[in-house]
N, C-alpha and C positions, 0 to 999 in steps of 0.2 A: 503494501500500499504506499504511495508517495505521501510527503509529507505535506499536510494542509498548509498553505501559506497564510500566514496571520495577517489580516486585514490590518492596514493602516490606518492607524487613528489621527484625522487632523487635528491637530491642537487648534483651540481658540484663543487666540493672542489679544494685544493691544491692536495691533496692524490688522488684523483678521475685521474687528470690530470696525475700524473706519473703512475697510472696503466693505462692511456691510452696509455703512452707512450710505455710502458713494453709489452703490448698487440699489439701493431702495427695500434691501432686506432687512426685515423688523427684527431685532434682538431681544430674545427671551432669557428674562432673568428670575431666580427666586432666591428666598433667602436657605440656608442648610447651616446645620449646628452639629451635626454627627454622623458616623461614618456610614451608619446604615441608610438613612435616608439619603445621603450625598450619592450613594453607590447607585440608587433607585434613578435621581434626578441624573447621574451623569450617563445612566443607561438609557435613559427616555431618550436624551439629546438637547439638555438644556445647554443654551451658549456660557450664560454666567452664572456663579454660585456665590452669593454674598452672603458671607460669614457677618450677620447684621448683630451690633447692641442689644437688637430687639430680642436677644436670647435671655436679656435682664427680664422680659416680660414672658415671654414665652416657653422659657427652661426654666427660668428662677422663681417666678411669680411675682417679680418686684412690680409696682405701680408705674414706674418711668424706667430708661433705658439708663439713668445717672448712676446707679449702685454697680453697674459689672465693671470688674476692673481688667486691667491690660493682661494679668496670668488668665484671669477667666477666658477673653477673647483668645490667647494664643492655644489655650486647651481646646477650645471649640475648632478654631482654626486646623490644627494639626489634625484632629481627628476627620475631618469633611477633606484636607489635601490626601491622605492615606486613600480616599475612596476614589479620584478624581483621575480620569484618563484623557479625556478631552475637554472638559469646563476649564474657563479662566477663573481663577477663586479669588475675590476680593474680600478683605478684611476691613471691618469699621475700626479705626482710632476710637477707643472709650473716652468718653467725659474725663478731663482731667490730664490726659494724656498728651496734649498737643495746644490747648489752648493758651494764648499768650506766654508761650516759651518755645522758640522756633528749636532751640537746641535740644529741649525735652520731646519735641514732636518728632525731629531724627532719630533719637535715640529708641523710641516706642515702634517707629516704622521699621528701624532696622531688627528690634527684637523679635516684631511679627514674623519678616520676611526670614531670617535665620533661623528661627526654632519651631516655626510651623511650615516653613516651605511655599507660603502663600504667593500669587502672583501679582498684588497690589493691594494698594490701601486706600481707603476713601476716609474721608474727612469732612464735616460741616461748615459751611459758611463761606463767604467771598471775602471783601477785601481786608476783611479783620484776620484771616488766616493766611492771607498772602506770601507773607514770609515763611511760616512752616511749609506751605506747599514748595515754595524755592529750595528750602533745604532739604526737605526729603527727595524734591526732584534731582537734586546737586549728588546724591548719593547713588542715583540709578534706578530708584524705585518708584513706579507710575504709582500716580495718584489719581483718584476720581473723586471729583467733587460732589457736593451736594446743597441744592438751596431749595428756596420754597419754605414749606415748614420744617424746622429742623428739630426734631424731637430733645435733643440734648439741650437746647434753649426753652423746653416748655414752660419752667417758671418764668422766665422773659415775658414769652408772649401770654401765659396765663390760661390758654386753650389751645386744642387742637382743631380750632376751625381752618378753613380755607385761608390762605396768605394771597398778599399780593392783589387783592381786588381795587385798594385804592392805589392812584396814580404814581405817586411817589413811591410806595413799597415796589410797584410793577418796574419802574426804571430802575429802581435797585437791582432787583432781580435781571433786567437785560443788561446792565452795567457790569455785574460780578459775575454773568454767564461769560460775557467778554472778558472779562480779568481772567478769570480760570483758565479761558481757553490760551490765552496769549501768554499765560504764566509757564502754561504746560500741562494743564489736565488731559487726560485721555479720553475722558467721558465725564457727562455731569447726571446727577441725579435730581429730577425737579419732583418736588413732593408737595400733594394736595394745593395746587395754583389753578386760575382759569386756565380753561382749554386753549383758548386765544391766544394768550401769553406765552404758554407753554410752545405753539406752533409756532409764535414770532422767535422765540430763542432758539427753537430748533432749524429755522431758515437762516439767523443770523451767524451760527457758529459752524465750523466744519467738523466738531468733535461729536460723537454721538450723545443724543440725550437719549436719558431713561426715565420714563414717567412712573411715578405712583398716585393716581388720581388727580393725573393732569393730562387727561383726555388721549386722542387716539392719533394725533398729529406727530408725535415724537417717533425717535428712532427705535424705541424698543419701551418695554412694560417690566415691573418687578412689582410681586407681592412677597408678604410673608406666608411661607410654605405652610404654616400652621393655620392659616386664615383661610388659604385657597383650599385646603383640603378639609374644611370645616372640621377640625379638631378644638376649636375656639368660639365656642357659642356666644361669647358677651360682645364681641367687636363685629359690627356691621355698618360701616362706612359704604356710602353711597358706591365709592369706587371698585368696591369689592365683590368679585364672582367666585362663588363656592362652586368648583367642581366636583367636590364629593360632602357629603356628611358623615365624616368618620368619628364623631364624636357619640353619635348614636350606633352605629355600626359597632364599634369598639364595646361601648357599655350594654349592647344585648348579647355581644358575643360573650364577655364577662358573666352576664347574667346566667347565661347557658351552662358556662364553665361551671359557676358557683350552683347551680342546680344539681349539674351531673356528679359532682362531688359530693354533695350533701343527700342525694340518691342513691349513691353508690354505684350509678352507672358508669363513672369513670375512675379508673382503666377498667375496660372490660377484658374479657380473656386473651382476646387478640393482642391488647397494648400491654401484654406483661410478658418477663423472661421465664 
């Protein structure tokens, strides 16, 4: 029998994302926090996996993204990277690891890249984090930006409502997206802003724009995996489409298991040695 030739997997890189934008091919992105789920996402063909600081909410049960630490982000990122053959893995720099100190930002990014093997980092903000972006890029680390609703600033905003409805804030998003592109970010996430504004940003910059609650005219979409799979019942924003209802399915399966154990139906004779 001849040896089977292993099919070569084309890795998704920052350059591939740029080419996808030029070709008009939409970019698919989901969050991932662990090996098992990341393995499934990669096999399904997802383009980008974001090891999001949303792990603070969905994995640890915190009210905000603020409590998660750099060490915890590296733990999640390492688990995801081990599972991935194709997707680009981007890791959030957590709150307190880059704001106001570009040297600390560089050190945080270097730790993520060295210890997890991830491919890029993401940080929130525009002009206020420009120095940090420049410093990280100077080490050869790709940076993804994030504008609009920036969850790490939730106590400043005081709400998770749509951002940039007012002219002044909309102009700031336009200016900051241009600034992040010129600084060297390879892509930008726009979260919870009006669709018309997101479309304008997408036309204005040459780097891919990934939206979450930012309409259909951006270059790609990202959702939190647990929300998309229906594992999280409490969160139901307008932009979320649930593709499964795993909360009920898993709860029912566990209920059946409990019933079978209690009734001595499990294990049966075929399920023992």
